[in-house]
C-alpha positions as CSV (number, residue, x, y, z in Angstrom):
1,M,-71.7,-12.6,26.8
2,S,-74.9,-12.3,28.9
3,Q,-74.9,-15.9,29.9
4,N,-71.7,-15.5,31.9
5,L,-72.6,-12.4,33.9
6,F,-71.2,-12.5,37.4
7,E,-73.8,-13.4,40.1
8,G,-72.2,-13.4,43.5
9,T,-74.0,-13.3,46.8
10,A,-73.3,-11.3,49.9
11,E,-72.4,-14.5,51.8
12,Q,-69.8,-15.3,49.1
13,M,-68.3,-11.9,49.3
14,S,-68.2,-12.1,53.1
15,E,-66.4,-15.4,52.9
16,L,-63.9,-14.0,50.3
17,L,-63.2,-10.9,52.4
18,K,-62.6,-13.1,55.5
19,C,-60.2,-15.3,53.5
20,I,-58.3,-12.2,52.3
21,E,-58.1,-10.9,55.8
22,T,-56.8,-14.2,57.1
23,H,-54.0,-14.4,54.4
24,K,-53.2,-10.8,53.6
25,N,-50.0,-10.5,55.8
26,E,-48.6,-13.9,54.6
27,K,-45.9,-14.1,52.0
28,G,-47.3,-15.8,49.0
29,A,-50.9,-15.1,50.0
30,L,-52.2,-14.9,46.4
31,M,-52.3,-18.6,45.7
32,P,-54.3,-19.7,48.8
33,V,-56.7,-16.8,48.3
34,L,-57.2,-17.7,44.6
35,H,-57.8,-21.3,45.6
36,E,-60.3,-20.3,48.3
37,A,-62.0,-17.8,46.0
38,Q,-62.5,-20.5,43.3
39,N,-63.9,-22.8,46.0
40,I,-66.4,-20.1,47.0
41,Y,-67.5,-19.0,43.5
42,G,-66.6,-22.0,41.3
43,Y,-64.5,-19.7,39.1
44,L,-62.6,-16.4,39.2
45,P,-64.6,-13.7,37.5
46,A,-63.0,-10.2,37.0
47,E,-65.0,-8.8,39.9
48,V,-63.5,-11.3,42.3
49,Q,-60.0,-10.8,40.9
50,T,-60.4,-7.1,41.5
51,V,-61.5,-7.6,45.2
52,I,-58.5,-9.9,45.7
53,A,-56.1,-7.4,44.1
54,E,-57.3,-4.6,46.3
55,G,-57.5,-6.7,49.4
56,L,-54.0,-8.1,49.0
57,N,-52.6,-4.8,47.7
58,V,-51.2,-6.4,44.6
59,P,-51.7,-5.3,41.0
60,L,-54.8,-6.7,39.2
61,A,-52.4,-7.8,36.4
62,E,-50.6,-10.1,38.8
63,V,-53.8,-11.7,40.0
64,Y,-54.9,-12.2,36.4
65,G,-51.5,-13.5,35.4
66,V,-51.5,-16.1,38.2
67,A,-55.2,-17.1,37.5
68,T,-54.5,-17.6,33.8
69,F,-51.1,-19.3,34.2
70,Y,-52.3,-22.2,36.3
71,S,-54.8,-24.6,34.7
72,Q,-56.7,-25.4,37.9
73,F,-58.1,-21.9,37.9
74,S,-61.0,-20.9,35.6
75,L,-62.2,-17.5,34.6
76,M,-65.5,-18.8,33.3
77,P,-68.3,-20.4,35.3
78,K,-68.7,-24.2,35.1
79,G,-71.9,-26.1,34.6
80,K,-73.4,-28.8,36.8
81,H,-72.3,-31.2,34.1
82,R,-68.8,-30.6,32.9
83,I,-67.9,-31.8,29.4
84,S,-64.4,-32.2,28.2
85,V,-63.4,-33.2,24.7
86,C,-59.9,-34.6,24.2
87,L,-58.1,-32.8,21.4
88,G,-54.8,-34.8,21.8
89,T,-53.3,-36.2,18.7
90,A,-54.9,-39.6,18.6
91,C,-58.4,-38.2,19.3
92,Y,-58.0,-35.3,16.9
93,V,-56.9,-37.6,14.1
94,K,-60.0,-39.7,14.7
95,G,-62.4,-36.7,14.6
96,S,-62.6,-35.2,18.1
97,D,-62.9,-31.8,16.5
98,K,-66.2,-33.0,14.9
99,I,-67.4,-34.2,18.3
100,L,-66.6,-30.8,19.9
101,E,-68.5,-29.0,17.1
102,E,-71.5,-31.3,17.6
103,I,-71.6,-30.6,21.3
104,E,-71.3,-26.9,20.7
105,K,-74.2,-27.1,18.2
106,E,-76.4,-29.2,20.6
107,L,-75.8,-26.9,23.6
108,R,-75.6,-23.7,21.6
109,I,-72.4,-22.6,23.4
110,K,-68.8,-22.6,22.5
111,C,-65.9,-24.4,24.1
112,G,-65.0,-22.6,27.4
113,E,-68.6,-21.5,27.9
114,C,-71.4,-22.4,30.2
115,T,-75.1,-22.7,29.2
116,P,-77.3,-19.9,30.5
117,D,-79.1,-22.4,32.9
118,K,-75.6,-23.4,34.2
119,K,-76.4,-27.0,33.4
120,F,-73.5,-27.7,31.0
121,S,-70.1,-26.3,30.4
122,I,-67.7,-27.4,27.6
123,D,-63.9,-27.5,27.7
124,S,-61.2,-29.2,25.7
125,C,-58.1,-31.0,27.0
126,R,-55.0,-32.6,25.7
127,C,-54.7,-36.4,26.0
128,V,-56.6,-38.1,28.8
129,G,-54.6,-41.3,28.3
130,A,-57.5,-43.2,26.6
131,C,-55.9,-43.1,23.1
132,G,-57.2,-46.6,22.3
133,L,-60.8,-45.3,22.7
134,A,-60.2,-42.3,20.5
135,P,-62.0,-40.0,20.0
136,V,-63.2,-39.5,23.6
137,M,-65.2,-37.0,25.6
138,I,-65.6,-37.0,29.4
139,V,-68.8,-35.9,31.1
140,D,-68.6,-35.6,34.9
141,G,-65.6,-37.9,35.0
142,E,-67.2,-40.6,32.8
143,V,-65.3,-41.4,29.6
144,Y,-67.2,-42.0,26.4
145,G,-65.0,-43.4,23.6
146,K,-65.0,-44.4,20.0
147,L,-67.4,-41.6,19.3
148,T,-69.0,-40.2,16.2
149,A,-70.8,-36.9,16.0
150,K,-74.1,-38.9,15.8
151,D,-73.4,-40.3,19.4
152,V,-73.4,-36.8,21.0
153,A,-77.1,-36.1,21.2
154,G,-77.9,-39.4,22.8
155,I,-75.2,-39.0,25.4
156,L,-76.2,-35.4,26.3
157,D,-79.9,-36.5,26.5
158,G,-79.0,-38.7,29.4
159,Y,-77.8,-35.6,31.3
160,M,-80.6,-33.3,30.3
161,K,-83.1,-34.9,32.7
162,D,-81.3,-34.0,35.9
């Protein structure tokens, strides 16, 4: 998708190569390099994974496997405002799938994507421990509960301005 094209800078690449150089002779170097790469770029695009694989002399499949196995790594860019919709049992039964559909409709992106202006990204999660407030969504760490699809536009409007 065109909205998720990789846009790295020379400074970011320099920082990544320095990190790889620092760790390349260490046993288990892949994890600290992936963490640092995600700190540098905000996510781990294919281009960055390729540089890591070549720099550490490990197969690209191994880099991809580790990056997709651990939930703290993301292969897609994240927006300034990160939205997460709980799809755990209590939330789902109370309609969180409808909340997610409404967010996708309002922002014109799908779950796992980022808006072209990088203002919003949407993800789903499983149980945030707020079952009594089901269904819930979280925006930048703030929990919104007992939602209906009609609530979504008003909540998002508050984040559109900044």
